[in-house]
PAZABA-352903 format. One record per atom (N, C-alpha, C): residue number from 1; residue in one letter; atom name; x, y, z. Coordinates in nm, 2 decimals, decimal comma. Example, Ala and Ser with C-alpha at 12.3 -4.5 7.8 and 13.67 -1.06 7.14 Angstrom:
@nr 1 | rest A | atom N | xx 1,32 | yy -0,57 | zz 0,78
@nr 1 | rest A | atom CA | xx 1,23 | yy -0,45 | zz 0,78
@nr 1 | rest A | atom C | xx 1,32 | yy -0,33 | zz 0,78
@nr 2 | rest S | atom N | xx 1,28 | yy -0,22 | zz 0,71
@nr 2 | rest S | atom CA | xx 1,37 | yy -0,11 | zz 0,71
@nr 2 | rest S | atom C | xx 1,29 | yy 0,00 | zz 0,79
This chain:
@nr 1 | rest M | atom N | xx 9,07 | yy 11,45 | zz 11,69
@nr 1 | rest M | atom CA | xx 9,07 | yy 11,49 | zz 11,86
@nr 1 | rest M | atom C | xx 9,03 | yy 11,65 | zz 11,83
@nr 2 | rest C | atom N | xx 8,96 | yy 11,61 | zz 11,86
@nr 2 | rest C | atom CA | xx 8,88 | yy 11,76 | zz 11,89
@nr 2 | rest C | atom C | xx 9,03 | yy 11,87 | zz 11,90
@nr 3 | rest S | atom N | xx 9,01 | yy 12,08 | zz 11,87
@nr 3 | rest S | atom CA | xx 9,12 | yy 12,11 | zz 11,90
@nr 3 | rest S | atom C | xx 9,13 | yy 12,15 | zz 12,08
@nr 4 | rest G | atom N | xx 8,99 | yy 12,13 | zz 12,17
@nr 4 | rest G | atom CA | xx 9,05 | yy 12,16 | zz 12,27
@nr 4 | rest G | atom C | xx 8,98 | yy 12,09 | zz 12,37
@nr 5 | rest Q | atom N | xx 9,11 | yy 11,94 | zz 12,32
@nr 5 | rest Q | atom CA | xx 9,13 | yy 11,83 | zz 12,39
@nr 5 | rest Q | atom C | xx 9,27 | yy 11,82 | zz 12,41
@nr 6 | rest I | atom N | xx 9,30 | yy 11,80 | zz 12,52
@nr 6 | rest I | atom CA | xx 9,42 | yy 11,78 | zz 12,54
@nr 6 | rest I | atom C | xx 9,52 | yy 11,65 | zz 12,57
@nr 7 | rest R | atom N | xx 9,61 | yy 11,61 | zz 12,49
@nr 7 | rest R | atom CA | xx 9,59 | yy 11,52 | zz 12,49
@nr 7 | rest R | atom C | xx 9,72 | yy 11,40 | zz 12,58
@nr 8 | rest D | atom N | xx 9,69 | yy 11,31 | zz 12,69
@nr 8 | rest D | atom CA | xx 9,83 | yy 11,32 | zz 12,82
@nr 8 | rest D | atom C | xx 9,95 | yy 11,24 | zz 12,73
@nr 9 | rest E | atom N | xx 10,06 | yy 11,25 | zz 12,71
@nr 9 | rest E | atom CA | xx 10,18 | yy 11,18 | zz 12,63
@nr 9 | rest E | atom C | xx 10,29 | yy 11,13 | zz 12,72
@nr 10 | rest H | atom N | xx 10,27 | yy 11,09 | zz 12,85
@nr 10 | rest H | atom CA | xx 10,35 | yy 11,12 | zz 12,95
@nr 10 | rest H | atom C | xx 10,42 | yy 10,95 | zz 12,89
@nr 11 | rest W | atom N | xx 10,30 | yy 10,85 | zz 12,84
@nr 11 | rest W | atom CA | xx 10,40 | yy 10,71 | zz 12,80
@nr 11 | rest W | atom C | xx 10,53 | yy 10,76 | zz 12,74
@nr 12 | rest I | atom N | xx 10,57 | yy 10,84 | zz 12,69
@nr 12 | rest I | atom CA | xx 10,67 | yy 10,85 | zz 12,54
@nr 12 | rest I | atom C | xx 10,83 | yy 10,88 | zz 12,61
@nr 13 | rest D | atom N | xx 10,89 | yy 10,76 | zz 12,60
@nr 13 | rest D | atom CA | xx 11,01 | yy 10,74 | zz 12,69
@nr 13 | rest D | atom C | xx 11,11 | yy 10,81 | zz 12,62
@nr 14 | rest G | atom N | xx 11,15 | yy 10,94 | zz 12,75
@nr 14 | rest G | atom CA | xx 11,26 | yy 10,99 | zz 12,73
@nr 14 | rest G | atom C | xx 11,37 | yy 11,00 | zz 12,69
@nr 15 | rest T | atom N | xx 11,47 | yy 10,82 | zz 12,72
@nr 15 | rest T | atom CA | xx 11,56 | yy 10,71 | zz 12,72
@nr 15 | rest T | atom C | xx 11,54 | yy 10,69 | zz 12,56
@nr 16 | rest L | atom N | xx 11,41 | yy 10,72 | zz 12,53
@nr 16 | rest L | atom CA | xx 11,51 | yy 10,68 | zz 12,35
@nr 16 | rest L | atom C | xx 11,55 | yy 10,73 | zz 12,31
@nr 17 | rest Y | atom N | xx 11,60 | yy 10,83 | zz 12,34
@nr 17 | rest Y | atom CA | xx 11,65 | yy 11,01 | zz 12,24
@nr 17 | rest Y | atom C | xx 11,72 | yy 11,05 | zz 12,39
@nr 18 | rest P | atom N | xx 11,86 | yy 10,92 | zz 12,30
@nr 18 | rest P | atom CA | xx 12,02 | yy 11,01 | zz 12,41
@nr 18 | rest P | atom C | xx 12,06 | yy 11,13 | zz 12,35
@nr 19 | rest D | atom N | xx 12,02 | yy 11,14 | zz 12,22
@nr 19 | rest D | atom CA | xx 12,10 | yy 11,25 | zz 12,11
@nr 19 | rest D | atom C | xx 12,01 | yy 11,31 | zz 12,11
@nr 20 | rest T | atom N | xx 11,89 | yy 11,40 | zz 12,17
@nr 20 | rest T | atom CA | xx 11,84 | yy 11,53 | zz 12,11
@nr 20 | rest T | atom C | xx 11,73 | yy 11,52 | zz 12,27
@nr 21 | rest D | atom N | xx 11,65 | yy 11,64 | zz 12,31
@nr 21 | rest D | atom CA | xx 11,56 | yy 11,64 | zz 12,40
@nr 21 | rest D | atom C | xx 11,44 | yy 11,57 | zz 12,33
@nr 22 | rest P | atom N | xx 11,34 | yy 11,50 | zz 12,45
@nr 22 | rest P | atom CA | xx 11,25 | yy 11,37 | zz 12,41
@nr 22 | rest P | atom C | xx 11,19 | yy 11,48 | zz 12,40
@nr 23 | rest P | atom N | xx 11,01 | yy 11,45 | zz 12,26
@nr 23 | rest P | atom CA | xx 10,91 | yy 11,50 | zz 12,24
@nr 23 | rest P | atom C | xx 10,84 | yy 11,53 | zz 12,28
@nr 24 | rest Q | atom N | xx 10,72 | yy 11,65 | zz 12,31
@nr 24 | rest Q | atom CA | xx 10,67 | yy 11,69 | zz 12,42
@nr 24 | rest Q | atom C | xx 10,60 | yy 11,61 | zz 12,31
@nr 25 | rest A | atom N | xx 10,58 | yy 11,58 | zz 12,24
@nr 25 | rest A | atom CA | xx 10,40 | yy 11,55 | zz 12,14
@nr 25 | rest A | atom C | xx 10,45 | yy 11,44 | zz 12,03
@nr 26 | rest L | atom N | xx 10,37 | yy 11,35 | zz 11,97
@nr 26 | rest L | atom CA | xx 10,42 | yy 11,28 | zz 11,87
@nr 26 | rest L | atom C | xx 10,32 | yy 11,30 | zz 11,80
@nr 27 | rest D | atom N | xx 10,31 | yy 11,43 | zz 11,72
@nr 27 | rest D | atom CA | xx 10,16 | yy 11,47 | zz 11,60
@nr 27 | rest D | atom C | xx 10,18 | yy 11,49 | zz 11,50
@nr 28 | rest N | atom N | xx 10,25 | yy 11,43 | zz 11,43
@nr 28 | rest N | atom CA | xx 10,24 | yy 11,41 | zz 11,32
@nr 28 | rest N | atom C | xx 10,42 | yy 11,30 | zz 11,23
@nr 29 | rest L | atom N | xx 10,27 | yy 11,23 | zz 11,11
@nr 29 | rest L | atom CA | xx 10,37 | yy 11,04 | zz 11,06
@nr 29 | rest L | atom C | xx 10,50 | yy 11,09 | zz 11,10
@nr 30 | rest G | atom N | xx 10,59 | yy 11,19 | zz 11,05
@nr 30 | rest G | atom CA | xx 10,78 | yy 11,13 | zz 11,11
@nr 30 | rest G | atom C | xx 10,82 | yy 11,09 | zz 11,18
@nr 31 | rest A | atom N | xx 10,76 | yy 11,18 | zz 11,30
@nr 31 | rest A | atom CA | xx 10,77 | yy 11,22 | zz 11,49
@nr 31 | rest A | atom C | xx 10,76 | yy 11,06 | zz 11,54
@nr 32 | rest R | atom N | xx 10,62 | yy 11,01 | zz 11,43
@nr 32 | rest R | atom CA | xx 10,60 | yy 10,86 | zz 11,48
@nr 32 | rest R | atom C | xx 10,66 | yy 10,72 | zz 11,45
@nr 33 | rest V | atom N | xx 10,71 | yy 10,74 | zz 11,36
@nr 33 | rest V | atom CA | xx 10,71 | yy 10,71 | zz 11,26
@nr 33 | rest V | atom C | xx 10,90 | yy 10,69 | zz 11,35
@nr 34 | rest D | atom N | xx 10,94 | yy 10,85 | zz 11,32
@nr 34 | rest D | atom CA | xx 11,15 | yy 10,80 | zz 11,47
@nr 34 | rest D | atom C | xx 11,01 | yy 10,75 | zz 11,58
@nr 35 | rest F | atom N | xx 10,96 | yy 10,75 | zz 11,66
@nr 35 | rest F | atom CA | xx 10,99 | yy 10,70 | zz 11,77
@nr 35 | rest F | atom C | xx 10,92 | yy 10,61 | zz 11,78
@nr 36 | rest L | atom N | xx 10,86 | yy 10,48 | zz 11,66
@nr 36 | rest L | atom CA | xx 10,85 | yy 10,41 | zz 11,66
@nr 36 | rest L | atom C | xx 11,01 | yy 10,34 | zz 11,61
@nr 37 | rest A | atom N | xx 11,09 | yy 10,38 | zz 11,52
@nr 37 | rest A | atom CA | xx 11,20 | yy 10,31 | zz 11,48
@nr 37 | rest A | atom C | xx 11,30 | yy 10,32 | zz 11,64
@nr 38 | rest R | atom N | xx 11,31 | yy 10,38 | zz 11,67
@nr 38 | rest R | atom CA | xx 11,38 | yy 10,43 | zz 11,82
@nr 38 | rest R | atom C | xx 11,36 | yy 10,31 | zz 11,96
@nr 39 | rest L | atom N | xx 11,17 | yy 10,30 | zz 11,91
@nr 39 | rest L | atom CA | xx 11,15 | yy 10,18 | zz 12,02
@nr 39 | rest L | atom C | xx 11,14 | yy 10,05 | zz 11,98
@nr 40 | rest C | atom N | xx 11,12 | yy 10,06 | zz 11,82
@nr 40 | rest C | atom CA | xx 11,19 | yy 9,95 | zz 11,76
@nr 40 | rest C | atom C | xx 11,33 | yy 9,82 | zz 11,81
@nr 41 | rest A | atom N | xx 11,38 | yy 9,95 | zz 11,81
@nr 41 | rest A | atom CA | xx 11,55 | yy 9,92 | zz 11,78
@nr 41 | rest A | atom C | xx 11,65 | yy 9,91 | zz 12,02
@nr 42 | rest A | atom N | xx 11,50 | yy 9,93 | zz 12,07
@nr 42 | rest A | atom CA | xx 11,54 | yy 9,94 | zz 12,22
@nr 42 | rest A | atom C | xx 11,50 | yy 9,82 | zz 12,24
@nr 43 | rest W | atom N | xx 11,36 | yy 9,78 | zz 12,24
@nr 43 | rest W | atom CA | xx 11,28 | yy 9,62 | zz 12,18
@nr 43 | rest W | atom C | xx 11,41 | yy 9,51 | zz 12,13
@nr 44 | rest D | atom N | xx 11,46 | yy 9,52 | zz 12,04
@nr 44 | rest D | atom CA | xx 11,54 | yy 9,40 | zz 11,94
@nr 44 | rest D | atom C | xx 11,64 | yy 9,42 | zz 12,02
@nr 45 | rest F | atom N | xx 11,68 | yy 9,54 | zz 12,15
@nr 45 | rest F | atom CA | xx 11,84 | yy 9,51 | zz 12,28
@nr 45 | rest F | atom C | xx 11,78 | yy 9,47 | zz 12,37
@nr 46 | rest G | atom N | xx 11,64 | yy 9,42 | zz 12,36
@nr 46 | rest G | atom CA | xx 11,63 | yy 9,34 | zz 12,54
@nr 46 | rest G | atom C | xx 11,54 | yy 9,46 | zz 12,63
@nr 47 | rest L | atom N | xx 11,54 | yy 9,60 | zz 12,56
@nr 47 | rest L | atom CA | xx 11,46 | yy 9,74 | zz 12,71
@nr 47 | rest L | atom C | xx 11,32 | yy 9,68 | zz 12,64
@nr 48 | rest L | atom N | xx 11,29 | yy 9,65 | zz 12,72
@nr 48 | rest L | atom CA | xx 11,11 | yy 9,63 | zz 12,72
@nr 48 | rest L | atom C | xx 11,05 | yy 9,77 | zz 12,67
@nr 49 | rest P | atom N | xx 10,88 | yy 9,78 | zz 12,61
@nr 49 | rest P | atom CA | xx 10,86 | yy 9,91 | zz 12,64
@nr 49 | rest P | atom C | xx 10,79 | yy 9,94 | zz 12,75
@nr 50 | rest D | atom N | xx 10,69 | yy 10,03 | zz 12,82
@nr 50 | rest D | atom CA | xx 10,58 | yy 10,02 | zz 12,94
@nr 50 | rest D | atom C | xx 10,54 | yy 10,01 | zz 12,88
@nr 51 | rest A | atom N | xx 10,42 | yy 9,95 | zz 12,96
@nr 51 | rest A | atom CA | xx 10,27 | yy 9,94 | zz 12,88
@nr 51 | rest A | atom C | xx 10,18 | yy 10,02 | zz 12,83
@nr 52 | rest D | atom N | xx 10,22 | yy 10,13 | zz 12,91
@nr 52 | rest D | atom CA | xx 10,12 | yy 10,29 | zz 12,90
@nr 52 | rest D | atom C | xx 10,17 | yy 10,29 | zz 12,70
@nr 53 | rest A | atom N | xx 10,30 | yy 10,25 | zz 12,76
@nr 53 | rest A | atom CA | xx 10,34 | yy 10,31 | zz 12,56
@nr 53 | rest A | atom C | xx 10,33 | yy 10,21 | zz 12,43
@nr 54 | rest I | atom N | xx 10,33 | yy 10,05 | zz 12,50
@nr 54 | rest I | atom CA | xx 10,27 | yy 9,92 | zz 12,40
@nr 54 | rest I | atom C | xx 10,11 | yy 10,01 | zz 12,41
@nr 55 | rest A | atom N | xx 10,05 | yy 10,01 | zz 12,49
@nr 55 | rest A | atom CA | xx 9,85 | yy 10,05 | zz 12,48
@nr 55 | rest A | atom C | xx 9,91 | yy 10,17 | zz 12,36
@nr 56 | rest E | atom N | xx 9,91 | yy 10,24 | zz 12,36
@nr 56 | rest E | atom CA | xx 9,93 | yy 10,43 | zz 12,26
@nr 56 | rest E | atom C | xx 9,98 | yy 10,32 | zz 12,14
@nr 57 | rest I | atom N | xx 10,13 | yy 10,27 | zz 12,09
@nr 57 | rest I | atom CA | xx 10,14 | yy 10,20 | zz 11,97
@nr 57 | rest I | atom C | xx 10,02 | yy 10,11 | zz 11,90
@nr 58 | rest R | atom N | xx 9,98 | yy 10,05 | zz 12,02
@nr 58 | rest R | atom CA | xx 9,88 | yy 9,93 | zz 11,93
@nr 58 | rest R | atom C | xx 9,71 | yy 10,04 | zz 11,87
@nr 59 | rest R | atom N | xx 9,72 | yy 10,16 | zz 11,92
@nr 59 | rest R | atom CA | xx 9,56 | yy 10,24 | zz 11,91
@nr 59 | rest R | atom C | xx 9,59 | yy 10,23 | zz 11,73
@nr 60 | rest P | atom N | xx 9,45 | yy 10,20 | zz 11,70
@nr 60 | rest P | atom CA | xx 9,49 | yy 10,25 | zz 11,50
@nr 60 | rest P | atom C | xx 9,52 | yy 10,33 | zz 11,46
@nr 61 | rest E | atom N | xx 9,53 | yy 10,47 | zz 11,50
@nr 61 | rest E | atom CA | xx 9,59 | yy 10,59 | zz 11,45
@nr 61 | rest E | atom C | xx 9,76 | yy 10,56 | zz 11,44
@nr 62 | rest W | atom N | xx 9,83 | yy 10,46 | zz 11,51
@nr 62 | rest W | atom CA | xx 9,93 | yy 10,47 | zz 11,46
@nr 62 | rest W | atom C | xx 9,98 | yy 10,36 | zz 11,36
@nr 63 | rest S | atom N | xx 9,84 | yy 10,29 | zz 11,33
@nr 63 | rest S | atom CA | xx 9,85 | yy 10,21 | zz 11,20
@nr 63 | rest S | atom C | xx 9,93 | yy 10,26 | zz 11,04
@nr 64 | rest E | atom N | xx 9,93 | yy 10,39 | zz 11,00
@nr 64 | rest E | atom CA | xx 10,04 | yy 10,50 | zz 10,93
@nr 64 | rest E | atom C | xx 10,17 | yy 10,42 | zz 10,94
@nr 65 | rest A | atom N | xx 10,16 | yy 10,51 | zz 11,10
@nr 65 | rest A | atom CA | xx 10,35 | yy 10,48 | zz 11,06
@nr 65 | rest A | atom C | xx 10,42 | yy 10,36 | zz 11,03
@nr 66 | rest V | atom N | xx 10,33 | yy 10,28 | zz 11,17
@nr 66 | rest V | atom CA | xx 10,38 | yy 10,18 | zz 11,12
@nr 66 | rest V | atom C | xx 10,45 | yy 10,07 | zz 10,98
@nr 67 | rest D | atom N | xx 10,30 | yy 10,16 | zz 10,96
@nr 67 | rest D | atom CA | xx 10,38 | yy 10,06 | zz 10,81
@nr 67 | rest D | atom C | xx 10,42 | yy 10,14 | zz 10,69
@nr 68 | rest V | atom N | xx 10,44 | yy 10,19 | zz 10,81
@nr 68 | rest V | atom CA | xx 10,51 | yy 10,34 | zz 10,62
@nr 68 | rest V | atom C | xx 10,67 | yy 10,28 | zz 10,75
@nr 69 | rest C | atom N | xx 10,73 | yy 10,30 | zz 10,86
@nr 69 | rest C | atom CA | xx 10,82 | yy 10,28 | zz 10,92
@nr 69 | rest C | atom C | xx 10,93 | yy 10,20 | zz 10,86
@nr 70 | rest R | atom N | xx 10,88 | yy 9,99 | zz 10,84
@nr 70 | rest R | atom CA | xx 10,94 | yy 9,94 | zz 10,70
@nr 70 | rest R | atom C | xx 11,03 | yy 9,91 | zz 10,75
@nr 71 | rest L | atom N | xx 11,08 | yy 9,85 | zz 10,87
@nr 71 | rest L | atom CA | xx 11,20 | yy 9,78 | zz 10,94
@nr 71 | rest L | atom C | xx 11,25 | yy 9,65 | zz 11,00
@nr 72 | rest L | atom N | xx 11,28 | yy 9,67 | zz 10,86
@nr 72 | rest L | atom CA | xx 11,22 | yy 9,47 | zz 10,77
@nr 72 | rest L | atom C | xx 11,40 | yy 9,38 | zz 10,84
@nr 73 | rest T | atom N | xx 11,45 | yy 9,46 | zz 11,01
@nr 73 | rest T | atom CA | xx 11,51 | yy 9,38 | zz 11,07
@nr 73 | rest T | atom C | xx 11,53 | yy 9,35 | zz 11,16
@nr 74 | rest S | atom N | xx 11,36 | yy 9,40 | zz 11,18
@nr 74 | rest S | atom CA | xx 11,38 | yy 9,36 | zz 11,32
@nr 74 | rest S | atom C | xx 11,19 | yy 9,31 | zz 11,39
@nr 75 | rest P | atom N | xx 11,29 | yy 9,25 | zz 11,51
@nr 75 | rest P | atom CA | xx 11,12 | yy 9,19 | zz 11,59
@nr 75 | rest P | atom C | xx 11,07 | yy 9,22 | zz 11,61
@nr 76 | rest A | atom N | xx 11,04 | yy 9,30 | zz 11,62
@nr 76 | rest A | atom CA | xx 10,95 | yy 9,41 | zz 11,72
@nr 76 | rest A | atom C | xx 10,87 | yy 9,44 | zz 11,59
@nr 77 | rest Y | atom N | xx 10,92 | yy 9,54 | zz 11,55
@nr 77 | rest Y | atom CA | xx 10,92 | yy 9,60 | zz 11,41
@nr 77 | rest Y | atom C | xx 10,78 | yy 9,50 | zz 11,33
@nr 78 | rest H | atom N | xx 10,79 | yy 9,35 | zz 11,36
@nr 78 | rest H | atom CA | xx 10,71 | yy 9,26 | zz 11,23
@nr 78 | rest H | atom C | xx 10,65 | yy 9,23 | zz 11,39
@nr 79 | rest L | atom N | xx 10,60 | yy 9,24 | zz 11,48
@nr 79 | rest L | atom CA | xx 10,50 | yy 9,21 | zz 11,58
@nr 79 | rest L | atom C | xx 10,44 | yy 9,32 | zz 11,57
@nr 80 | rest L | atom N | xx 10,48 | yy 9,45 | zz 11,58
@nr 80 | rest L | atom CA | xx 10,37 | yy 9,60 | zz 11,58
@nr 80 | rest L | atom C | xx 10,25 | yy 9,54 | zz 11,44
@nr 81 | rest R | atom N | xx 10,35 | yy 9,50 | zz 11,27
@nr 81 | rest R | atom CA | xx 10,24 | yy 9,52 | zz 11,17
@nr 81 | rest R | atom C | xx 10,20 | yy 9,38 | zz 11,25
@nr 82 | rest R | atom N | xx 10,19 | yy 9,28 | zz 11,23
@nr 82 | rest R | atom CA | xx 10,11 | yy 9,19 | zz 11,28
@nr 82 | rest R | atom C | xx 9,98 | yy 9,23 | zz 11,34
@nr 83 | rest W | atom N | xx 9,95 | yy 9,36 | zz 11,46
@nr 83 | rest W | atom CA | xx 9,85 | yy 9,36 | zz 11,59
@nr 83 | rest W | atom C | xx 9,80 | yy 9,46 | zz 11,52
@nr 84 | rest H | atom N | xx 9,87 | yy 9,53 | zz 11,44
@nr 84 | rest H | atom CA | xx 9,80 | yy 9,60 | zz 11,36
@nr 84 | rest H | atom C | xx 9,70 | yy 9,58 | zz 11,20
@nr 85 | rest S | atom N | xx 9,75 | yy 9,45 | zz 11,22
@nr 85 | rest S | atom CA | xx 9,69 | yy 9,35 | zz 11,12
@nr 85 | rest S | atom C | xx 9,74 | yy 9,40 | zz 10,96
@nr 86 | rest L | atom N | xx 9,88 | yy 9,48 | zz 10,97
@nr 86 | rest L | atom CA | xx 9,96 | yy 9,47 | zz 10,82
@nr 86 | rest L | atom C | xx 9,95 | yy 9,36 | zz 10,78
@nr 87 | rest A | atom N | xx 9,99 | yy 9,40 | zz 10,60
@nr 87 | rest A | atom CA | xx 10,04 | yy 9,28 | zz 10,52
@nr 87 | rest A | atom C | xx 10,19 | yy 9,22 | zz 10,61
@nr 88 | rest P | atom N | xx 10,18 | yy 9,09 | zz 10,57
@nr 88 | rest P | atom CA | xx 10,37 | yy 9,05 | zz 10,68
@nr 88 | rest P | atom C | xx 10,47 | yy 9,15 | zz 10,52
@nr 89 | rest L | atom N | xx 10,51 | yy 9,14 | zz 10,59
@nr 89 | rest L | atom CA | xx 10,63 | yy 9,18 | zz 10,49
@nr 89 | rest L | atom C | xx 10,78 | yy 9,12 | zz 10,54
@nr 90 | rest P | atom N | xx 10,88 | yy 9,07 | zz 10,47
@nr 90 | rest P | atom CA | xx 10,96 | yy 8,96 | zz 10,53
@nr 90 | rest P | atom C | xx 11,08 | yy 8,99 | zz 10,62
@nr 91 | rest Y | atom N | xx 11,09 | yy 8,92 | zz 10,67
@nr 91 | rest Y | atom CA | xx 11,16 | yy 8,91 | zz 10,79
@nr 91 | rest Y | atom C | xx 11,32 | yy 8,90 | zz 10,75
@nr 92 | rest L | atom N | xx 11,43 | yy 9,09 | zz 10,74
@nr 92 | rest L | atom CA | xx 11,52 | yy 9,03 | zz 10,68
@nr 92 | rest L | atom C | xx 11,63 | yy 9,04 | zz 10,79
@nr 93 | rest G | atom N | xx 11,58 | yy 8,99 | zz 10,89
@nr 93 | rest G | atom CA | xx 11,69 | yy 9,05 | zz 11,02
@nr 93 | rest G | atom C | xx 11,78 | yy 8,84 | zz 11,07
@nr 94 | rest Q | atom N | xx 11,89 | yy 8,83 | zz 11,10
@nr 94 | rest Q | atom CA | xx 11,95 | yy 8,75 | zz 11,18
@nr 94 | rest Q | atom C | xx 11,82 | yy 8,63 | zz 11,25
@nr 95 | rest E | atom N | xx 11,83 | yy 8,51 | zz 11,18
@nr 95 | rest E | atom CA | xx 11,76 | yy 8,38 | zz 11,20
@nr 95 | rest E | atom C | xx 11,88 | yy 8,34 | zz 11,38
@nr 96 | rest L | atom N | xx 11,86 | yy 8,31 | zz 11,52
@nr 96 | rest L | atom CA | xx 11,95 | yy 8,20 | zz 11,55
@nr 96 | rest L | atom C | xx 11,88 | yy 8,06 | zz 11,58
@nr 97 | rest A | atom N | xx 12,01 | yy 7,99 | zz 11,54
@nr 97 | rest A | atom CA | xx 11,92 | yy 7,85 | zz 11,52
@nr 97 | rest A | atom C | xx 11,90 | yy 7,81 | zz 11,72
@nr 98 | rest Y | atom N | xx 11,97 | yy 7,92 | zz 11,81
@nr 98 | rest Y | atom CA | xx 11,95 | yy 7,83 | zz 11,92
@nr 98 | rest Y | atom C | xx 11,79 | yy 7,91 | zz 11,97
@nr 99 | rest I | atom N | xx 11,73 | yy 8,02 | zz 11,91
@nr 99 | rest I | atom CA | xx 11,57 | yy 8,07 | zz 11,90
@nr 99 | rest I | atom C | xx 11,53 | yy 7,98 | zz 11,76
@nr 100 | rest R | atom N | xx 11,49 | yy 7,97 | zz 11,70
@nr 100 | rest R | atom CA | xx 11,48 | yy 7,88 | zz 11,56
@nr 100 | rest R | atom C | xx 11,43 | yy 7,72 | zz 11,63
@nr 101 | rest D | atom N | xx 11,50 | yy 7,72 | zz 11,63
@nr 101 | rest D | atom CA | xx 11,50 | yy 7,54 | zz 11,68
@nr 101 | rest D | atom C | xx 11,46 | yy 7,52 | zz 11,88
@nr 102 | rest D | atom N | xx 11,44 | yy 7,61 | zz 11,92
@nr 102 | rest D | atom CA | xx 11,40 | yy 7,66 | zz 12,05
@nr 102 | rest D | atom C | xx 11,26 | yy 7,51 | zz 12,06
@nr 103 | rest P | atom N | xx 11,18 | yy 7,39 | zz 12,12
@nr 103 | rest P | atom CA | xx 11,07 | yy 7,32 | zz 12,07
@nr 103 | rest P | atom C | xx 10,95 | yy 7,43 | zz 12,15
@nr 104 | rest S | atom N | xx 11,04 | yy 7,52 | zz 12,26
@nr 104 | rest S | atom CA | xx 10,87 | yy 7,61 | zz 12,29
@nr 104 | rest S | atom C | xx 10,91 | yy 7,69 | zz 12,23
@nr 105 | rest L | atom N | xx 10,91 | yy 7,77 | zz 12,15
@nr 105 | rest L | atom CA | xx 10,87 | yy 7,89 | zz 12,03
@nr 105 | rest L | atom C | xx 10,74 | yy 7,85 | zz 12,00
@nr 106 | rest A | atom N | xx 10,68 | yy 7,75 | zz 12,04
@nr 106 | rest A | atom CA | xx 10,56 | yy 7,77 | zz 11,94
@nr 106 | rest A | atom C | xx 10,45 | yy 7,81 | zz 12,08
@nr 107 | rest Y | atom N | xx 10,50 | yy 7,79 | zz 12,22
@nr 107 | rest Y | atom CA | xx 10,48 | yy 7,85 | zz 12,31
@nr 107 | rest Y | atom C | xx 10,42 | yy 8,02 | zz 12,31
@nr 108 | rest V | atom N | xx 10,52 | yy 8,03 | zz 12,23
@nr 108 | rest V | atom CA | xx 10,54 | yy 8,14 | zz 12,34
@nr 108 | rest V | atom C | xx 10,45 | yy 8,26 | zz 12,22
């Protein structure tokens, strides 16, 4: 990004930061990994991210942060890895039988 460009980061969901003030920008790897960890935790709990946040984290610039994050127990994290065409990692989370054995799962 050129130094003269200003990026609108309205997509950062402040509710993901109940313990601190939300950042105004996610301009380094650590801030991005922290955001992804918070977003995936909320998503796994059933709180869906906004479309703008999804569009942002699917950008190629996020690939390194997704790879570094390593939330192996998070279904949302494994989806992010797939979106970024990163090598699959083992899922270490709980497999729920009522989901795993659902015949409609293949169509989701």
